[in-house]
N, C-alpha and C positions, 0 to 999 in steps of 0.2 A: 226302725228301732233295733239297735244292736242287742246282742245276747246279754250283755251286762245290764243294760237298761231294762230289758224285759224281765230279768231276774229280780231286780229291785222293784219293778212294778208289781210282780206277782207276790213278793213278800209284803208289800204295802196293802194289797187287796186282801191277802190272807190275814194280816194283822187287823184290818178293818172289820172283817167278818168275825174273827175270833173274839175281839174285845166288845162286840155288840152284846155279849152276855153280861157285861159288867153292871149296867144300870137297868137291865130288863125288869128287875123287881121294882125299882124306883119308879119306872114309867107307868106301872099299873098299881101303884100303892093304894090309891083310892078304892080300886076294885077289890084288892086283896083284903083291905080292912072291912069292906062290906061283906065279902065272902066268908071271912072268919069272925065276923062280929067283934071287931077290935075298935076301941074308941080312943086309945092313947096315941101318942106321937110315935107311930111304928116306923116311920121312914128313917129316923136316926138309928134305931136298932138294926134295921135291915142293912143300912149302909155300913155300919160298924162291923157287922157280921161278915160281910164279903171282904172287907178290908182285912179283918183278922185272919180269914182264910188265906188271903194273898200273902200276908206276913208269914204265916206258918209254912206256906209252900216255898216262898223265897228263902226262908231260913234253912229249910231242909235241903234245897238245891245248893245253897251256898256252903253250908257246913260239910256236906258230903261231896262238894265240887262236881256235882252231877252234870252241870252245863258244860264243863270242860273235859269230862271223861267219856261222854257218850255223844252220839250223833245228834246235833241240834235239830236237824230236820225231822228225825224220828221222834224226838221228844215233843216237838211242836205238834206233830200229827197225833200221837197217842193222847196228849193232854187235850187237844181240840176235840177228838172223838169222845173221850170220857166226859168232858165238860158238856158237850152237846147232849149226851144221854142223860146225865144227871140233871141238867137244866129242864128237861122234859118232866121231871118229877114234880115241878111246880104246877102241872096241869092235873094232878090227882084231885078227884072230886071232894073227898072228905079230908083234905089236908089240914094238919094242925099247925099251930104256931111253931112248935118244936121242930116239926118236919120241914117247914119253910126255912127256918134258920139253919138247920143242918144242911139242907140242899144248897143254900146260898154260901155257907161256909166252904163246902166241898168245891163249889164252883170257883170260889176265890183261890183255893189251894191250886186248882188246875190252871187258873189264869197265870200263875207263876211260871207255867211252862209255855205260855203263849206270848205275853208282853216282853219280859226281859230276854226270853229265848229268841223272839223275833228280832230284837235289837242285836243279839249276838250273831244271828244269821246274816243280818244286814252288814255288820262290821266285817264279817268274813268275806262278803261278796263285794265290798266297796272300800278297800283299803285307802283309796284316794277319794276325796270328796265325801267323807263320812258324814260331815255336818249336814250336807244337803240330803243325803239318804235318810238320816235320822229325822230330819225335818219332815219329810214325807211320811216316815214311819210313825212318829208321834202324832202327826196330823191324822193318820189313819186311826190311831188310838182315840183321839178326840172325837172324830166323826163316828167311830164305833160306839163310844160311850153315849153320844147324843142320839144315835140311831133308834133305840127303843122308843124314845119320845115321838119320833116321826112315824114309826110303825104304828104306835097307838093312835095317831091321827089318821093314818092311812086305812086302818081296819074299820074305822067308823063304828058302826053298831055291832060288829062281830064280837064274840066273847073275848075277854082279855087274854085267854090262853093262846090266842093266835100270835101274840107277841113272843111267847116262849117257843111256839112251833117255828116261827120265822128265824129267831136268833139261833136256835139249835141247828137248823138247816144250814144257816150261814157259817156257823162255827165248823161244822163238819166239812163243808166245801172248802173253807180256808185251810184246814188240815190236809185235805187231799191235794190241794194246789201246791203246798210246801213239799209234801212227800213225793209227788210225781214229777214236779217240774223244776225244783231247786237242785242244782248240781251238788254232788257229794263232795265234801271237803275233808281234808286230812285232819284227823283229831290229834291235836298237840297235847299230849298228856303231861301232867305235872311231873317233874323229875323227882320230887320229894315224896317220902313215905306219907301215908295218910295220917293226919292229926286233925282233931276237931277244930284247932285254932289256925289251920293253914290259911283260911280265907282272910284272916286279919293281917296277913303280910302286906296286902295292898295299902293299908293305912300308914305304912312307913313313909310313903311318898307325900311330901308337903303339898305339891300341886294337886295330888289326888284328894287329899283331905280338904283343901280349899274348895275344889269343885263339888265335893260331896256336901259340904256345909251349905254352899250356895243352893244346891238342889233341895236340901232338906228345908231351907227357909221358904223356898218356892212351894214345897209340898204342904206346909202349914196352911197356906191359903187355898190351894187349888181345889181339892175335893170338897172342902167345906163350902167354897163358893158354888161349885157345881150342884151340891146337894140343896143349897138354899135358893138357887135360881127360881124354881117353881114357887117357893114361898114369897120371894120378892115380887114376882109377877102377880101372884094372887093378892098380896097386900096392895099393890098398885091398882089392880082391877077393882078392888073394894073401895079404895080411896077415891079413884077417879070416876067410878061408876060407869066404866066403859065395858059393857057386857060382851062386846065383840072380841075381846082378847081371848085367844085360844092358848091356854097355859102350856099344853104339850107342844104345840107348834112353835111358840115363841121360845120355849126352853130348848128345843132342838136347834133353833136358829142361833140363840145366844151361845150355847155350848159348842155347836157345830162350826161356827165361824172361827173358832180357835184353830181348826185344822188348817185354814188358810194362813193364819199367823205363823204356824210352825213351818210351813213351806217357805214363806217370805223370810223368816228369820234364818232359815238354813242357807238361802241364797245370799242374804246380807252378810252372814258370818263368813261365807267363802271369800267375800271381798274385804271385809273389815276385821275379821277375826271373831272367834266364838266368845272370848272373854268380854269384849267390848259390847257386842250385841246382847249378850246375856245380862250384862250389868244394866243396860238401858231398859230392857224389857222388865227386869225385876224392879227397877226404880219406878217405872211408870205404873206397874201393877200395884206397887205400894201406894202411890199417889191416888190411884182409883179407890183404894180402901179408905184413905183419909178424906177424900172429897165426897164419898158416898152419902153422908147426911144431907148434902145440898140437893141431891137428886131424889131422895126417898119420898118426899111429899110433893113432888112436882106434878102439876096437873096436865102434863103433856105426855101421852103415851109414846109418841114418836121420839121425843127427847129422852125419855126414861129408857126405852128399849135400845136406843142408839148408844147411850152410856153403858148399858149392860153388855152390848156387843163389843164395844171398845175394851171394856174391862175383861170380857171373856177372851179377847185376843191377846192382851198383854199377860193375862194370868198363866197362859200356857206357852207363849212364844219362846221362853227361855229353856223349857224342858229338854228339847232335842239338843240344845247347845251344851247344857250341863252334862247330858248323857254322852255327848261326843268327847268332852273334856275328860270325863271319867274313864271312857274307853281308851283314850289316847294315853292317859297317865297310869293305867293299870298294866302290870306285866302280862304278856300275851298268854302265858300258861294259866293265869288266873282271871282273864278278862270276863268270862262268864260268871265266875263267882263274885267278881267286883260289881258287876251290873246288878246281880241278884241281891247282894247284901245291902247295897246302897238303896235299892228299891224297897227292900224289907224294912229298913229303918225309916225310910221316907213314908211308907204307908202306916207305920206305927205312929208317926207324928200326925198323920191325918186323923187317926182315931182320937188322939189327945185333943186336936183342934176341934173336931166335931163335938166331943163331949164338953169341952170348955165353952165353946160358943153357944151350944145348946143350953148349958147352965146359965150363962150370962143373959140369955134371952128371957129368963125369968125375972131378972132384976135390972136389966138395962133397957132403955127405950129402943124399940126396933130401928128408929132413925139413926142411932149411934152404934148399934150392935156390930156392924160389919167393919168398923174402924179397927176392931181388935184383930182382924185378919192381917193388919199391917205388921204385927209383931214378927211374923215369920220372915217376910221380905227384908225388914230392917236388920234382923240378926244375920240373915243370909248374906246381905250386902257387906256387913261389917266383917264377917268371916272370909268371904270370897275376896275382898279387896285388901285384906290384911297383908302387909308387905312381907312379913316373915313366912306366912303360909304360902305365898306365891314366889318365894325366892328361888 
C-alpha cells in the first residue's frame, strides 16, 4: 500500500469511528425510554435533535468559512475529541430528557467537524479519483451510522451505556488517527474579505446548483428511511410472527450494506461518470419507495429483508457521487464552505422529511407511508437532469 492509499485508508477509518456517534442514541432508544420513563415516540425527537445540531454546526462552519481558513486535520481532531467527551454525558445516572436532547444537539454540532471536514481532507489528498475516495468515505459514514445497532447486539445483556462508551472511544481514536498520520496540507485562504454571504458564491455555478439539488432530493429520503428501518422490521416481525428476528442486527445489516453500495458506485463512476451513476442510483431508490407497498405485508422474512437491503444500498449509493460533483464544481477557496453549506441544507431537509412522514403516519396506512419518500428523489432527478442547470 503506497502512502496516498494509506492516507485515504486512515481517513476512511477515522470517518467510520467518528460517525458512530450519530445513531448511538437511536440504537438504545428502547432502553432510554425505560430509563427515563418515556412513553411517547421519542425516536423522532432524538433524531431531529442531532440533525438540528448538525445543521447549526455546518451553518457556523460555512458562514465563517472555518473549514477553509484553518487546518482541516486539527478541526477534525478537536471536534472528535469534544464529541467523544460530550457523548459520555449520555451515561449519567439521573439524566433528564432535556439533558439528553442537549447532549445529542451538541454531538450533532461537533459532527459538522467530522463528516464534511473528513470529505474536505479526502479531497485534499485525492485530487484524482475523488469519486472512489468519497465512495469509501461515505461508505464509512454509512457503516459508522449502522455500527451502534451492531454494538447493541454485541454487548448482549450489558448495560446500554456500553454503546456510548464504545462510540466515544472510537471517535477519540478516529481524531487521533487524523491528527497524527494525515499529512499537513497548505491552507488556501480566500482572497476576499470576510462577509457573512461569502459562502453563497458557490451557488453562482449552474453545475454546482444542479448537483446540490440532486443531493438534497436524495437527503429527503435517506435519514428518514434509516430512522424507520427498525420500525419496518418490527412491523414485519409482528405481522409474520417470526420471533427470531433481531431488530438491532437486521437494522445494522440493512443500513450497513449501504457502505458496500458507496464503494461500488465510486468505482462505477470512475468508469461511466458520476452523473450517470448518480442518476441511476437515485432513480432506483425512487422506485424502491414506490414499490414498498407490495413488500410491506409479505409473509417472507427473507424476501422482505432482501428488499430492505436493496433499498438500503440504492438510497445511499448516489451520496458520494453528488459530493464529488459538488467538490469538483466549487471554487477551491470555498470548497470546504461548499461542502458544509450543502450538507447543512440537506440535513434541514431531513428534519422536514422526518416530521412530515411522522405526521402522515397518523393518517396514512403504514403499507403506503413510505411511498411519500419518493418525493425527494423525483424532485432531485428533475433538478439534476434539467438542461439549463447542467449547461
